[in-house]
N, C-alpha and C positions, 0 to 999 in steps of 0.2 A: 222407761227403758226396759229391755228384756233382761230379767234377772234369772239366769238358768239355775241358780242354786236352790230355788224352790219352785215347786209346781204352780202354786197359787199366784205368786208374784209374776211369773212368766205370763200367765193368763191375763192379768191386769195390764202388764206392759204392752203385750201384743194388742189388746183392745185399744189402749190409748193411742198407739201408733195408727191403728185403723181409723180412729176418730179424726186423724189429720187428713185423711184422704176422703173416703166416700161416705162418711157418716158412721154412726156407731154400729158395732156388731150386736145385733139384737137377738132376742129369743124369748118367747113365752106365750101363754094363753091363760084365760081367766074364768072365774065363776061368780057365785052369788055375793051380793053386797051385804055387809053387816054394819049397822050403825053402832056408834060407841060414844060414850060421854068422855070428856077430857079427864085426865088423871087428877085425883084429889089426894093421893098419898104416895109415899115412896114405895117402890117395889120391894118385895121380900125375896132376897137372894142370899142364900147361906153359903154359896160357893159357886164355882163355874158350872153353868148348865149349857147343854146344847139346845139351841132354839130352833134349829132346822130338824125337827123331830116328826116322824110320821104319826098318823092317826093311832090313838091308843098306845103311844109310846114306841111304835114300830121304828126300826132303823130306816132312815131316808134312802130312797132307791137311786139317788143321784146327788151331785154336789151342789153346794150353796155358797153364797158370797155376802159379806156384810155390806150394808148400805147406810146405816145411820141409827140414831136413837133420839127419842124425845128429850126435851130439856130437863125434865124431872127424872128421867131414867126409867120410866114405866114401860114405854113401847119401844121395841127393837125392830128395825126394818132390815130385810135381807131379800135377795133374789135367789132363785133356785131352779135347777132343771128337774128336781124331784117331782114325781107325780102322785105321791101318797101323803102329802103334808096336810091336806084338808079333805073332808069327805066328798066335796063336789068334784066331779070329773074334770080332768085337765085336758085341754085340747091338744097340748103338746108344746114343747119348747120351754122358754125361761119366763117365769112369773115373778111378781113382787109379792112378798108376804109381810105381815105385821104380827109380831108376837107380843101379847100382853104378859109382861113378866110377873104381874101380880096374880093373875088367874091361870096362866099357863095356856091360854087360848091362842090359836093361830088362825089368821084369816088371810085370804087372798085379797089384795087391794088394787091391783090393776084391772079394773072392771069397766064395763061399758056404762053409759048413763042409765041404762035400764037394768043394770046389775048382772048382765050376762058375761059369759066367758068371751075373751077376745079371740079373733082369728089371726092374730099376729104376735109379735114378740116384744118383750120388755127387757132392757139390759140395765138401765140405770134409774134409780128412784131416790127421792128425798122426802124427809118428814119434817113437819113444822114443830114448834115448841111443845104444844099440848097433845100432839098426835092426832088432831082432828083432820089435818090435810096431808095428803101424800101426792107429790108430783111425780110423774113417771113419763117415760117416752115409750112410744109404740108405733109399729108400722101396720097395725091392724086398721081395717077400714070400717069396723062396726063399733068404734068407741063412742061416737056421737052421731046422730042422724045428720044427713046432708053434707057429708064430706065430699069435697070437690075432686080430690085426687086420691085414687085408691092405691094403697101400697106404699104411701110416702110416710116416713117417720115424722111424727109430730110430738109435741109436749102437751100433756094433759094434767089436770088436777082432780083428785077424788076427794070429796067431802064425806068423811065417814059418818058424820052426824046426820046429814040429810040424805045420804045415799046417792048424791048426784055427781056426775063426772062432766067436766067442761074442757073444751079445747082452749089452750093457753097461747100457743104459737100461731097467731093470726086469726082470721075469721073464716066463716064458711063461704064468704063471697070472695075468696082469694083470687087474685089476678095472676099469680104465678102458678101455672098448671103443670110444671115440669115435675114428674114423679121422682126424679133423681135428686132434687133438692131435699134437704132434711133439717129437722130441728131436734136437738137431743141434749143430754147431760144437764138436766134441770137441778136447780137448788132453790130453796124457798126461805123466805124470811120467817121470823118467829110467829107472827100473827097470820101468816098465810097470804098477806096482801101482795107481796112482790115475789115474782118468779124470774130467775135469771137462767139463761141457757144459751147454747150456741146454735147457729143456723146458717145455712147457705141460701135461704130464701131471699128473694129480691123485693118483697112487698110488705115487710113487717113494719117499717118506720116510714110513714108517708112524707116526713120532712127531709129525708135524705135524697139528695140529687147527685148522682155521679155523672160527670161530664163525658165519660167514656163508655156509653152503653154498648152492649153486645160484645165486650172484650172478655169473653169467658163466663164462667159461672159465678154465682154469688151476687151480693148486693151490687147494683150497678149494671149487671147484665140485663139484656132485654128479657122481659117476661117470657118464660118458656124456653130460654136458651139452655142447651144441654151442657153440663159440666165438661170441662176438658179432661180426658183421661190420660193425656200425654204426660203430664207432670202433676200427680195427685197432691204433692206437698206444696203446690202453689194455689190450691183452691181458695176461693174467698169464703171462708167460714168465719162469721163474726159473732160477737157477744151481744145479746139483746136482753132488755129488762122490761117485763110486762107488769103493769100496775093493774091488778084485778078490780080495784075499786073504780078507777077512772076509765078502764078499758082502753088504755093507751100502751104503746110499745115504743121504746126508744133504743137506738143503736148506741152501744157503749164503746166498742172498739173502733173509735174514729182516729184518724190522723190529725195533724195540726190544722189542716184545711177543712176538717169536718167530714172528710170522705171515709167510706168504709175501709178497713184494712185490706190490703191487697193479697194477703196470704191467709194463713189459718190461725185462729184463736181457739182456745180449748179450756176445758175444765174450770168454768167459773165457780166461784164461791161467794157467799153473801153474808154480811153481818146480820145479827139478830133483828136489828131495827131496819134493815134494808138500805142503809145509807152508805155502806162501803162494799164495793165489789172488787174481788181479785180474780185475775185470770192470766194465763200464759198466752203468748202470741209470737208467732214467727213473722208477723207484719212489722214493718218499720213505722210505728205509730208516732214516734217522736223523732226530732232531728238526730241524725247520727253524730257521733263524736262525743266529747265529754259532756256528761250530764251531772250537775251538782246534786249531791244528796242533801235533803233538807236537814238543817241543823248540824251538818257534819263540819268538823273543824277545817277541813281542806277539801277542795273539789277534786273528784277523781280525774285522772289523766287519760284513761282509756277504759273501754268496756272489756271485761274479762270473759273471754270465750271459753266454752267447755273444751277440754283437750281433744283433739282429733275429731271434732264434731262433724267435719265434712267427710269422714271416711265411711260413714254408714247413715242409716235413716236418722232423721232428727229425733233426739230423745230429750231435749231441753230447749228452753227459750226464756226470754226475759219475762219476768212476772210483774204485772202491772196492778195498781189499785186505782179505783175510780171513786171519787167522793161526790155524793149526791148534792150536798149543800153548796159546794163550789163548782161542781161540774168538771173538776180537774182530774186529769189522768196523769199518773206519775209512775215511773219505774220503782219497784219495791225490792227486787232481788239484788241487794248489794252484798259484796263480801266484806270481810272485816277490815280491808284496806280502803274501803270507800269507793270501790269500782262496781259498776253495774255488771252483773254476771248472769249467765244463762242457768236457770233453775230447772230441776227435774219437774215432771208433769204433775206431781201430786202436791203442789203448793196450796196454801189456804190462808184465810184470815181468821183472827180470833173472833169470838161471838160479839165483842164490843167494837170490832173494827179497828182496834188500835195497833195490833201486831200482825205482821206477815210471818208465816212459817214456811220455810222452803229448804230444799237440799241442793247443795252446790258440789260440783265435781272437784276432786283432789287427785293428784297422781298416785298410782299404785292400785293393784288389783286388776281384775278383768271382768267387766260387766257388759254383756251384749256386744262383744267385739271391741269395746273401748278399754284402754289400759288406764282406767281410773275407777274410783269409788266415790260415793256421794256422802256428804256430811250435812247434818241438819243445822240450820241457822234460824234465829228469831230476830226480827227487826222491829224496833219501836217506830211506828210510822209518824209519831209526833215529834220525837227527838232525833231520829235518824240513827240511834245507837243499834249496833249489830253485835250479837254474840253467837258463838259456836256452841251448840248444846249436845252434840254427839261425838265430840273429839276423843273421848276415852279417858281412862284413868291416867293420872300424872305419870310421866315417864314411859308411856306405852304408845304403840302405834298399831293400826289395823288397816286392812284393805277391804273390810266388809262395808257395804253401803247401808245408809240409814235414810228413812223417808216417811211419808204419809203421816205428818204430824197432826194431832188433834188436841186442842187446848180448852181448858175449862173457862167458865165465864168470869172467874176472878183473876184469870191470867196467871194462876199459880202452877197448875199441874199440866205438863205437856206429855202426851202419850205419842209413841211413834214405834215403827217397826225397824228392825236392824238385823243384819248378818254380821255385825262387828263382834269380835271376840274379846274386846278390852273395855267394855262399858261397866261391868260389875266384876268384883273379885270372885274367885272360886271356879269350879268346873264349868267348862263351856261345852256347847255341842254345835255341830256344823249347820244346823237349821236356822231359820229366821225366828226371832222372838219379838214380842211386844214389850216395850220398856216404858217407864214413866220417869220424868225428871221433875223434881221440885225446883221451880225456877227461882225461888227465894234462897234456897240453900245450895243448889247445884247437885244435890244427891240424886243418883240414878239407881233404879232397881228394876229387875225383871219381874213382870206381872203375869205373864202367861205361863204358869207353872202347874205341875201336878199337885194334888192335895198335900203331899209331904214336902212341898217346896222345891222339889227337883225340877229340872227343865222338861218341857214337853218332848215327846219323841218324834215330833214332826216339825213343821214350820207354821208359825202363827204370824199374822200380819193384818194390814188394813184396819187399824183400830179407829173406833169412833167413841169418844167419851161424852157423856151427857153434860150439858151446860152446868148442872148442879154438881157435877163431879162425883156422883155416887155410883154410876154404872158404866161399864165398858162393854162395847160390842165389837167383836172381831171375828176373823175367819181363821181356820186352822186345819192342818192335816193330822194333827196329833190325836192319838187315841187314848191318852192317859190323863187328860185334863179334868175329867169329871169324877167325883168321888164314886168308888165302887166299880170303876172301869179301868182296864189295863190292856187295851187293844193295841196292836201295832199301828204305826203311821199308815194313813190311807193314801191312795193315789190322788183323790180329789179332796177339796176342802169342805168343811161344814161351818155353819155360823154358830157362834157361842156368845154368851153374856156372863159377866161376873161382877160382883160388887167390888168397888175399888178400895174400900176401907177409909175413904176420905170424902168430904163434901166441900164444895166451893162455898165461899161466904155469900150470904144473901144481902150484902150491903150495897151501898151506892156505887161501888167500884165496878159493878157489872155494867153500868150504863155510860162509861167513858167513851165518848165518840170523838173521832178525828174531824175537826172542823176547819182544817186549813183551806 
C-alpha cells in the first residue's frame, strides 16, 4: 500500500501496485562480470555503513534500495539509480549491485552472459545463501543470445563464480511471443537450485491446460494474445517455480481444479531448501467460505476482509503457502481469531518454511486513502498458532503501520519496519524505523539508530536480516546513521548495512520443515 509518511515506502508501495497490472517497474544497465568465491568468514562491521557508496568513497549520485543479504551476512544486495558506484560505465537506469562487507568491494551483478552492460532495466533481485548466485529481472534484450522477444521482462540468474548468466523464465524456443507478457520478482533457494517468480507468460508449464483459451492474457490465453488493458487488476499473473537442475518449471498458483489463477499473484518468497513457497494472490485459488486453520481449536466462520478494500486499488490479499512434499496449497494469513484475512503485499516465510510473517489491517490511521493501519503477525504453519508482534507496549495504542518482516534461521529474531510510536519507550520521531523483536521474550528494540543511540533523522525501512542473524541490510533517508556523519535527511534513500549484535544458533532447528 502507499505509505505517504515516508518517501521510500511510498516508492515500494507504488511499485507493488504496478506489479499487479502490467509487470514490474524496471530500471537499469550493467557492466563487467567479477567472479567471487563463497564467503568463508563473518563480515567485519563495527557499526552502520552505507553500502551504496561511490567509487573512492564518493557520495552516490542517486538513490538506492535494499534487496537482500547472503546467509552468513557477508554479501549485501541492493539496486540503485546511481551511476558512480563502480568504475565501469553505466548505460542508464537502475542496476543491481553486490557489496562485499568484508572487503568493501562493490560490483554490478545484473550482467549479460558475456559480462557486458545490459540495454534494459532491473528492478528486483535476490541472492542465494553463499552469495554465488544472484537472480534478477530485466527487460534488456542482450542478456543472453537468442532471445525470441525483444523488450520483454524475464528472470535471469547470474553465477558469480563462473561469470555466466542464464535465462530462468522459459526457454529460447518460447512459443509465447507477446512482448507484453512478463516474468519478474524472483526469489532463490539457498543452494541456487530453485527460483520462484511471477509471470503472465502462457508457456512456462507444459502440463497446464486451461479449457478457456483466448480469454485474456496470462496462462490459458492463446499464445501471442495481448493482455487486456481494460481492467489491469484482473490480469492473469501467476507464480512459477523453476528447478535449474531438472530444467523444469511448474505452476504454483493453481485453483482446486488445477487451473491457473484467474487474477494476479505477487511477491513470492521461498524457504532456504526450496520446499515452501509463500505468495499473495487476488485469485480465488481455494473454495470461498469458511476455511479451517490447521491445528486451530475452532474453524473460522468467515474471511476477514481489509477495511474499505473496495474503495481504492488493492493493497492486500490472501497470503498462501505451498508445500513441495505434499503439493498442498493453503491460506496462511490468519488473524488471531482464526479467520483468513487479507495481508499486506510484503508477507514472507521464514528460512525453514515453518512460519509465515505478514501484516494485517486494523482500524485507525490513514494509509493510502484507507482509514486503517497494519500490524505484523507471525503464524506457525505447523501448529496454526498466530501471534501479533507489533501491537505496541502494554496499555498503548498506535495508528502507525508495521510490515516487511524478515526472520532469522533459528526463528528467534524478527526484523521489521514501522511508523508506530508505541513499540519502544522513550522519545519517538515521525519517520519510519527498523525494529527487531526477540520472539522468545517479546522484547522489541529500535535498531536503525545513530551511533549515540538516538533515532535516525529520516525514515528507515525494508530490512533484510542474514539467516545467521549477524547482519542487517536496509534502506534509509537518514543522514546521521554512520559514525562521523551528521547530514540532514535526504530526499531519496540509500542502502545500509549494520551488525546486529546477535547470531542465530547453528543447531538443527534451522532445518525444521513443514511436511504436512
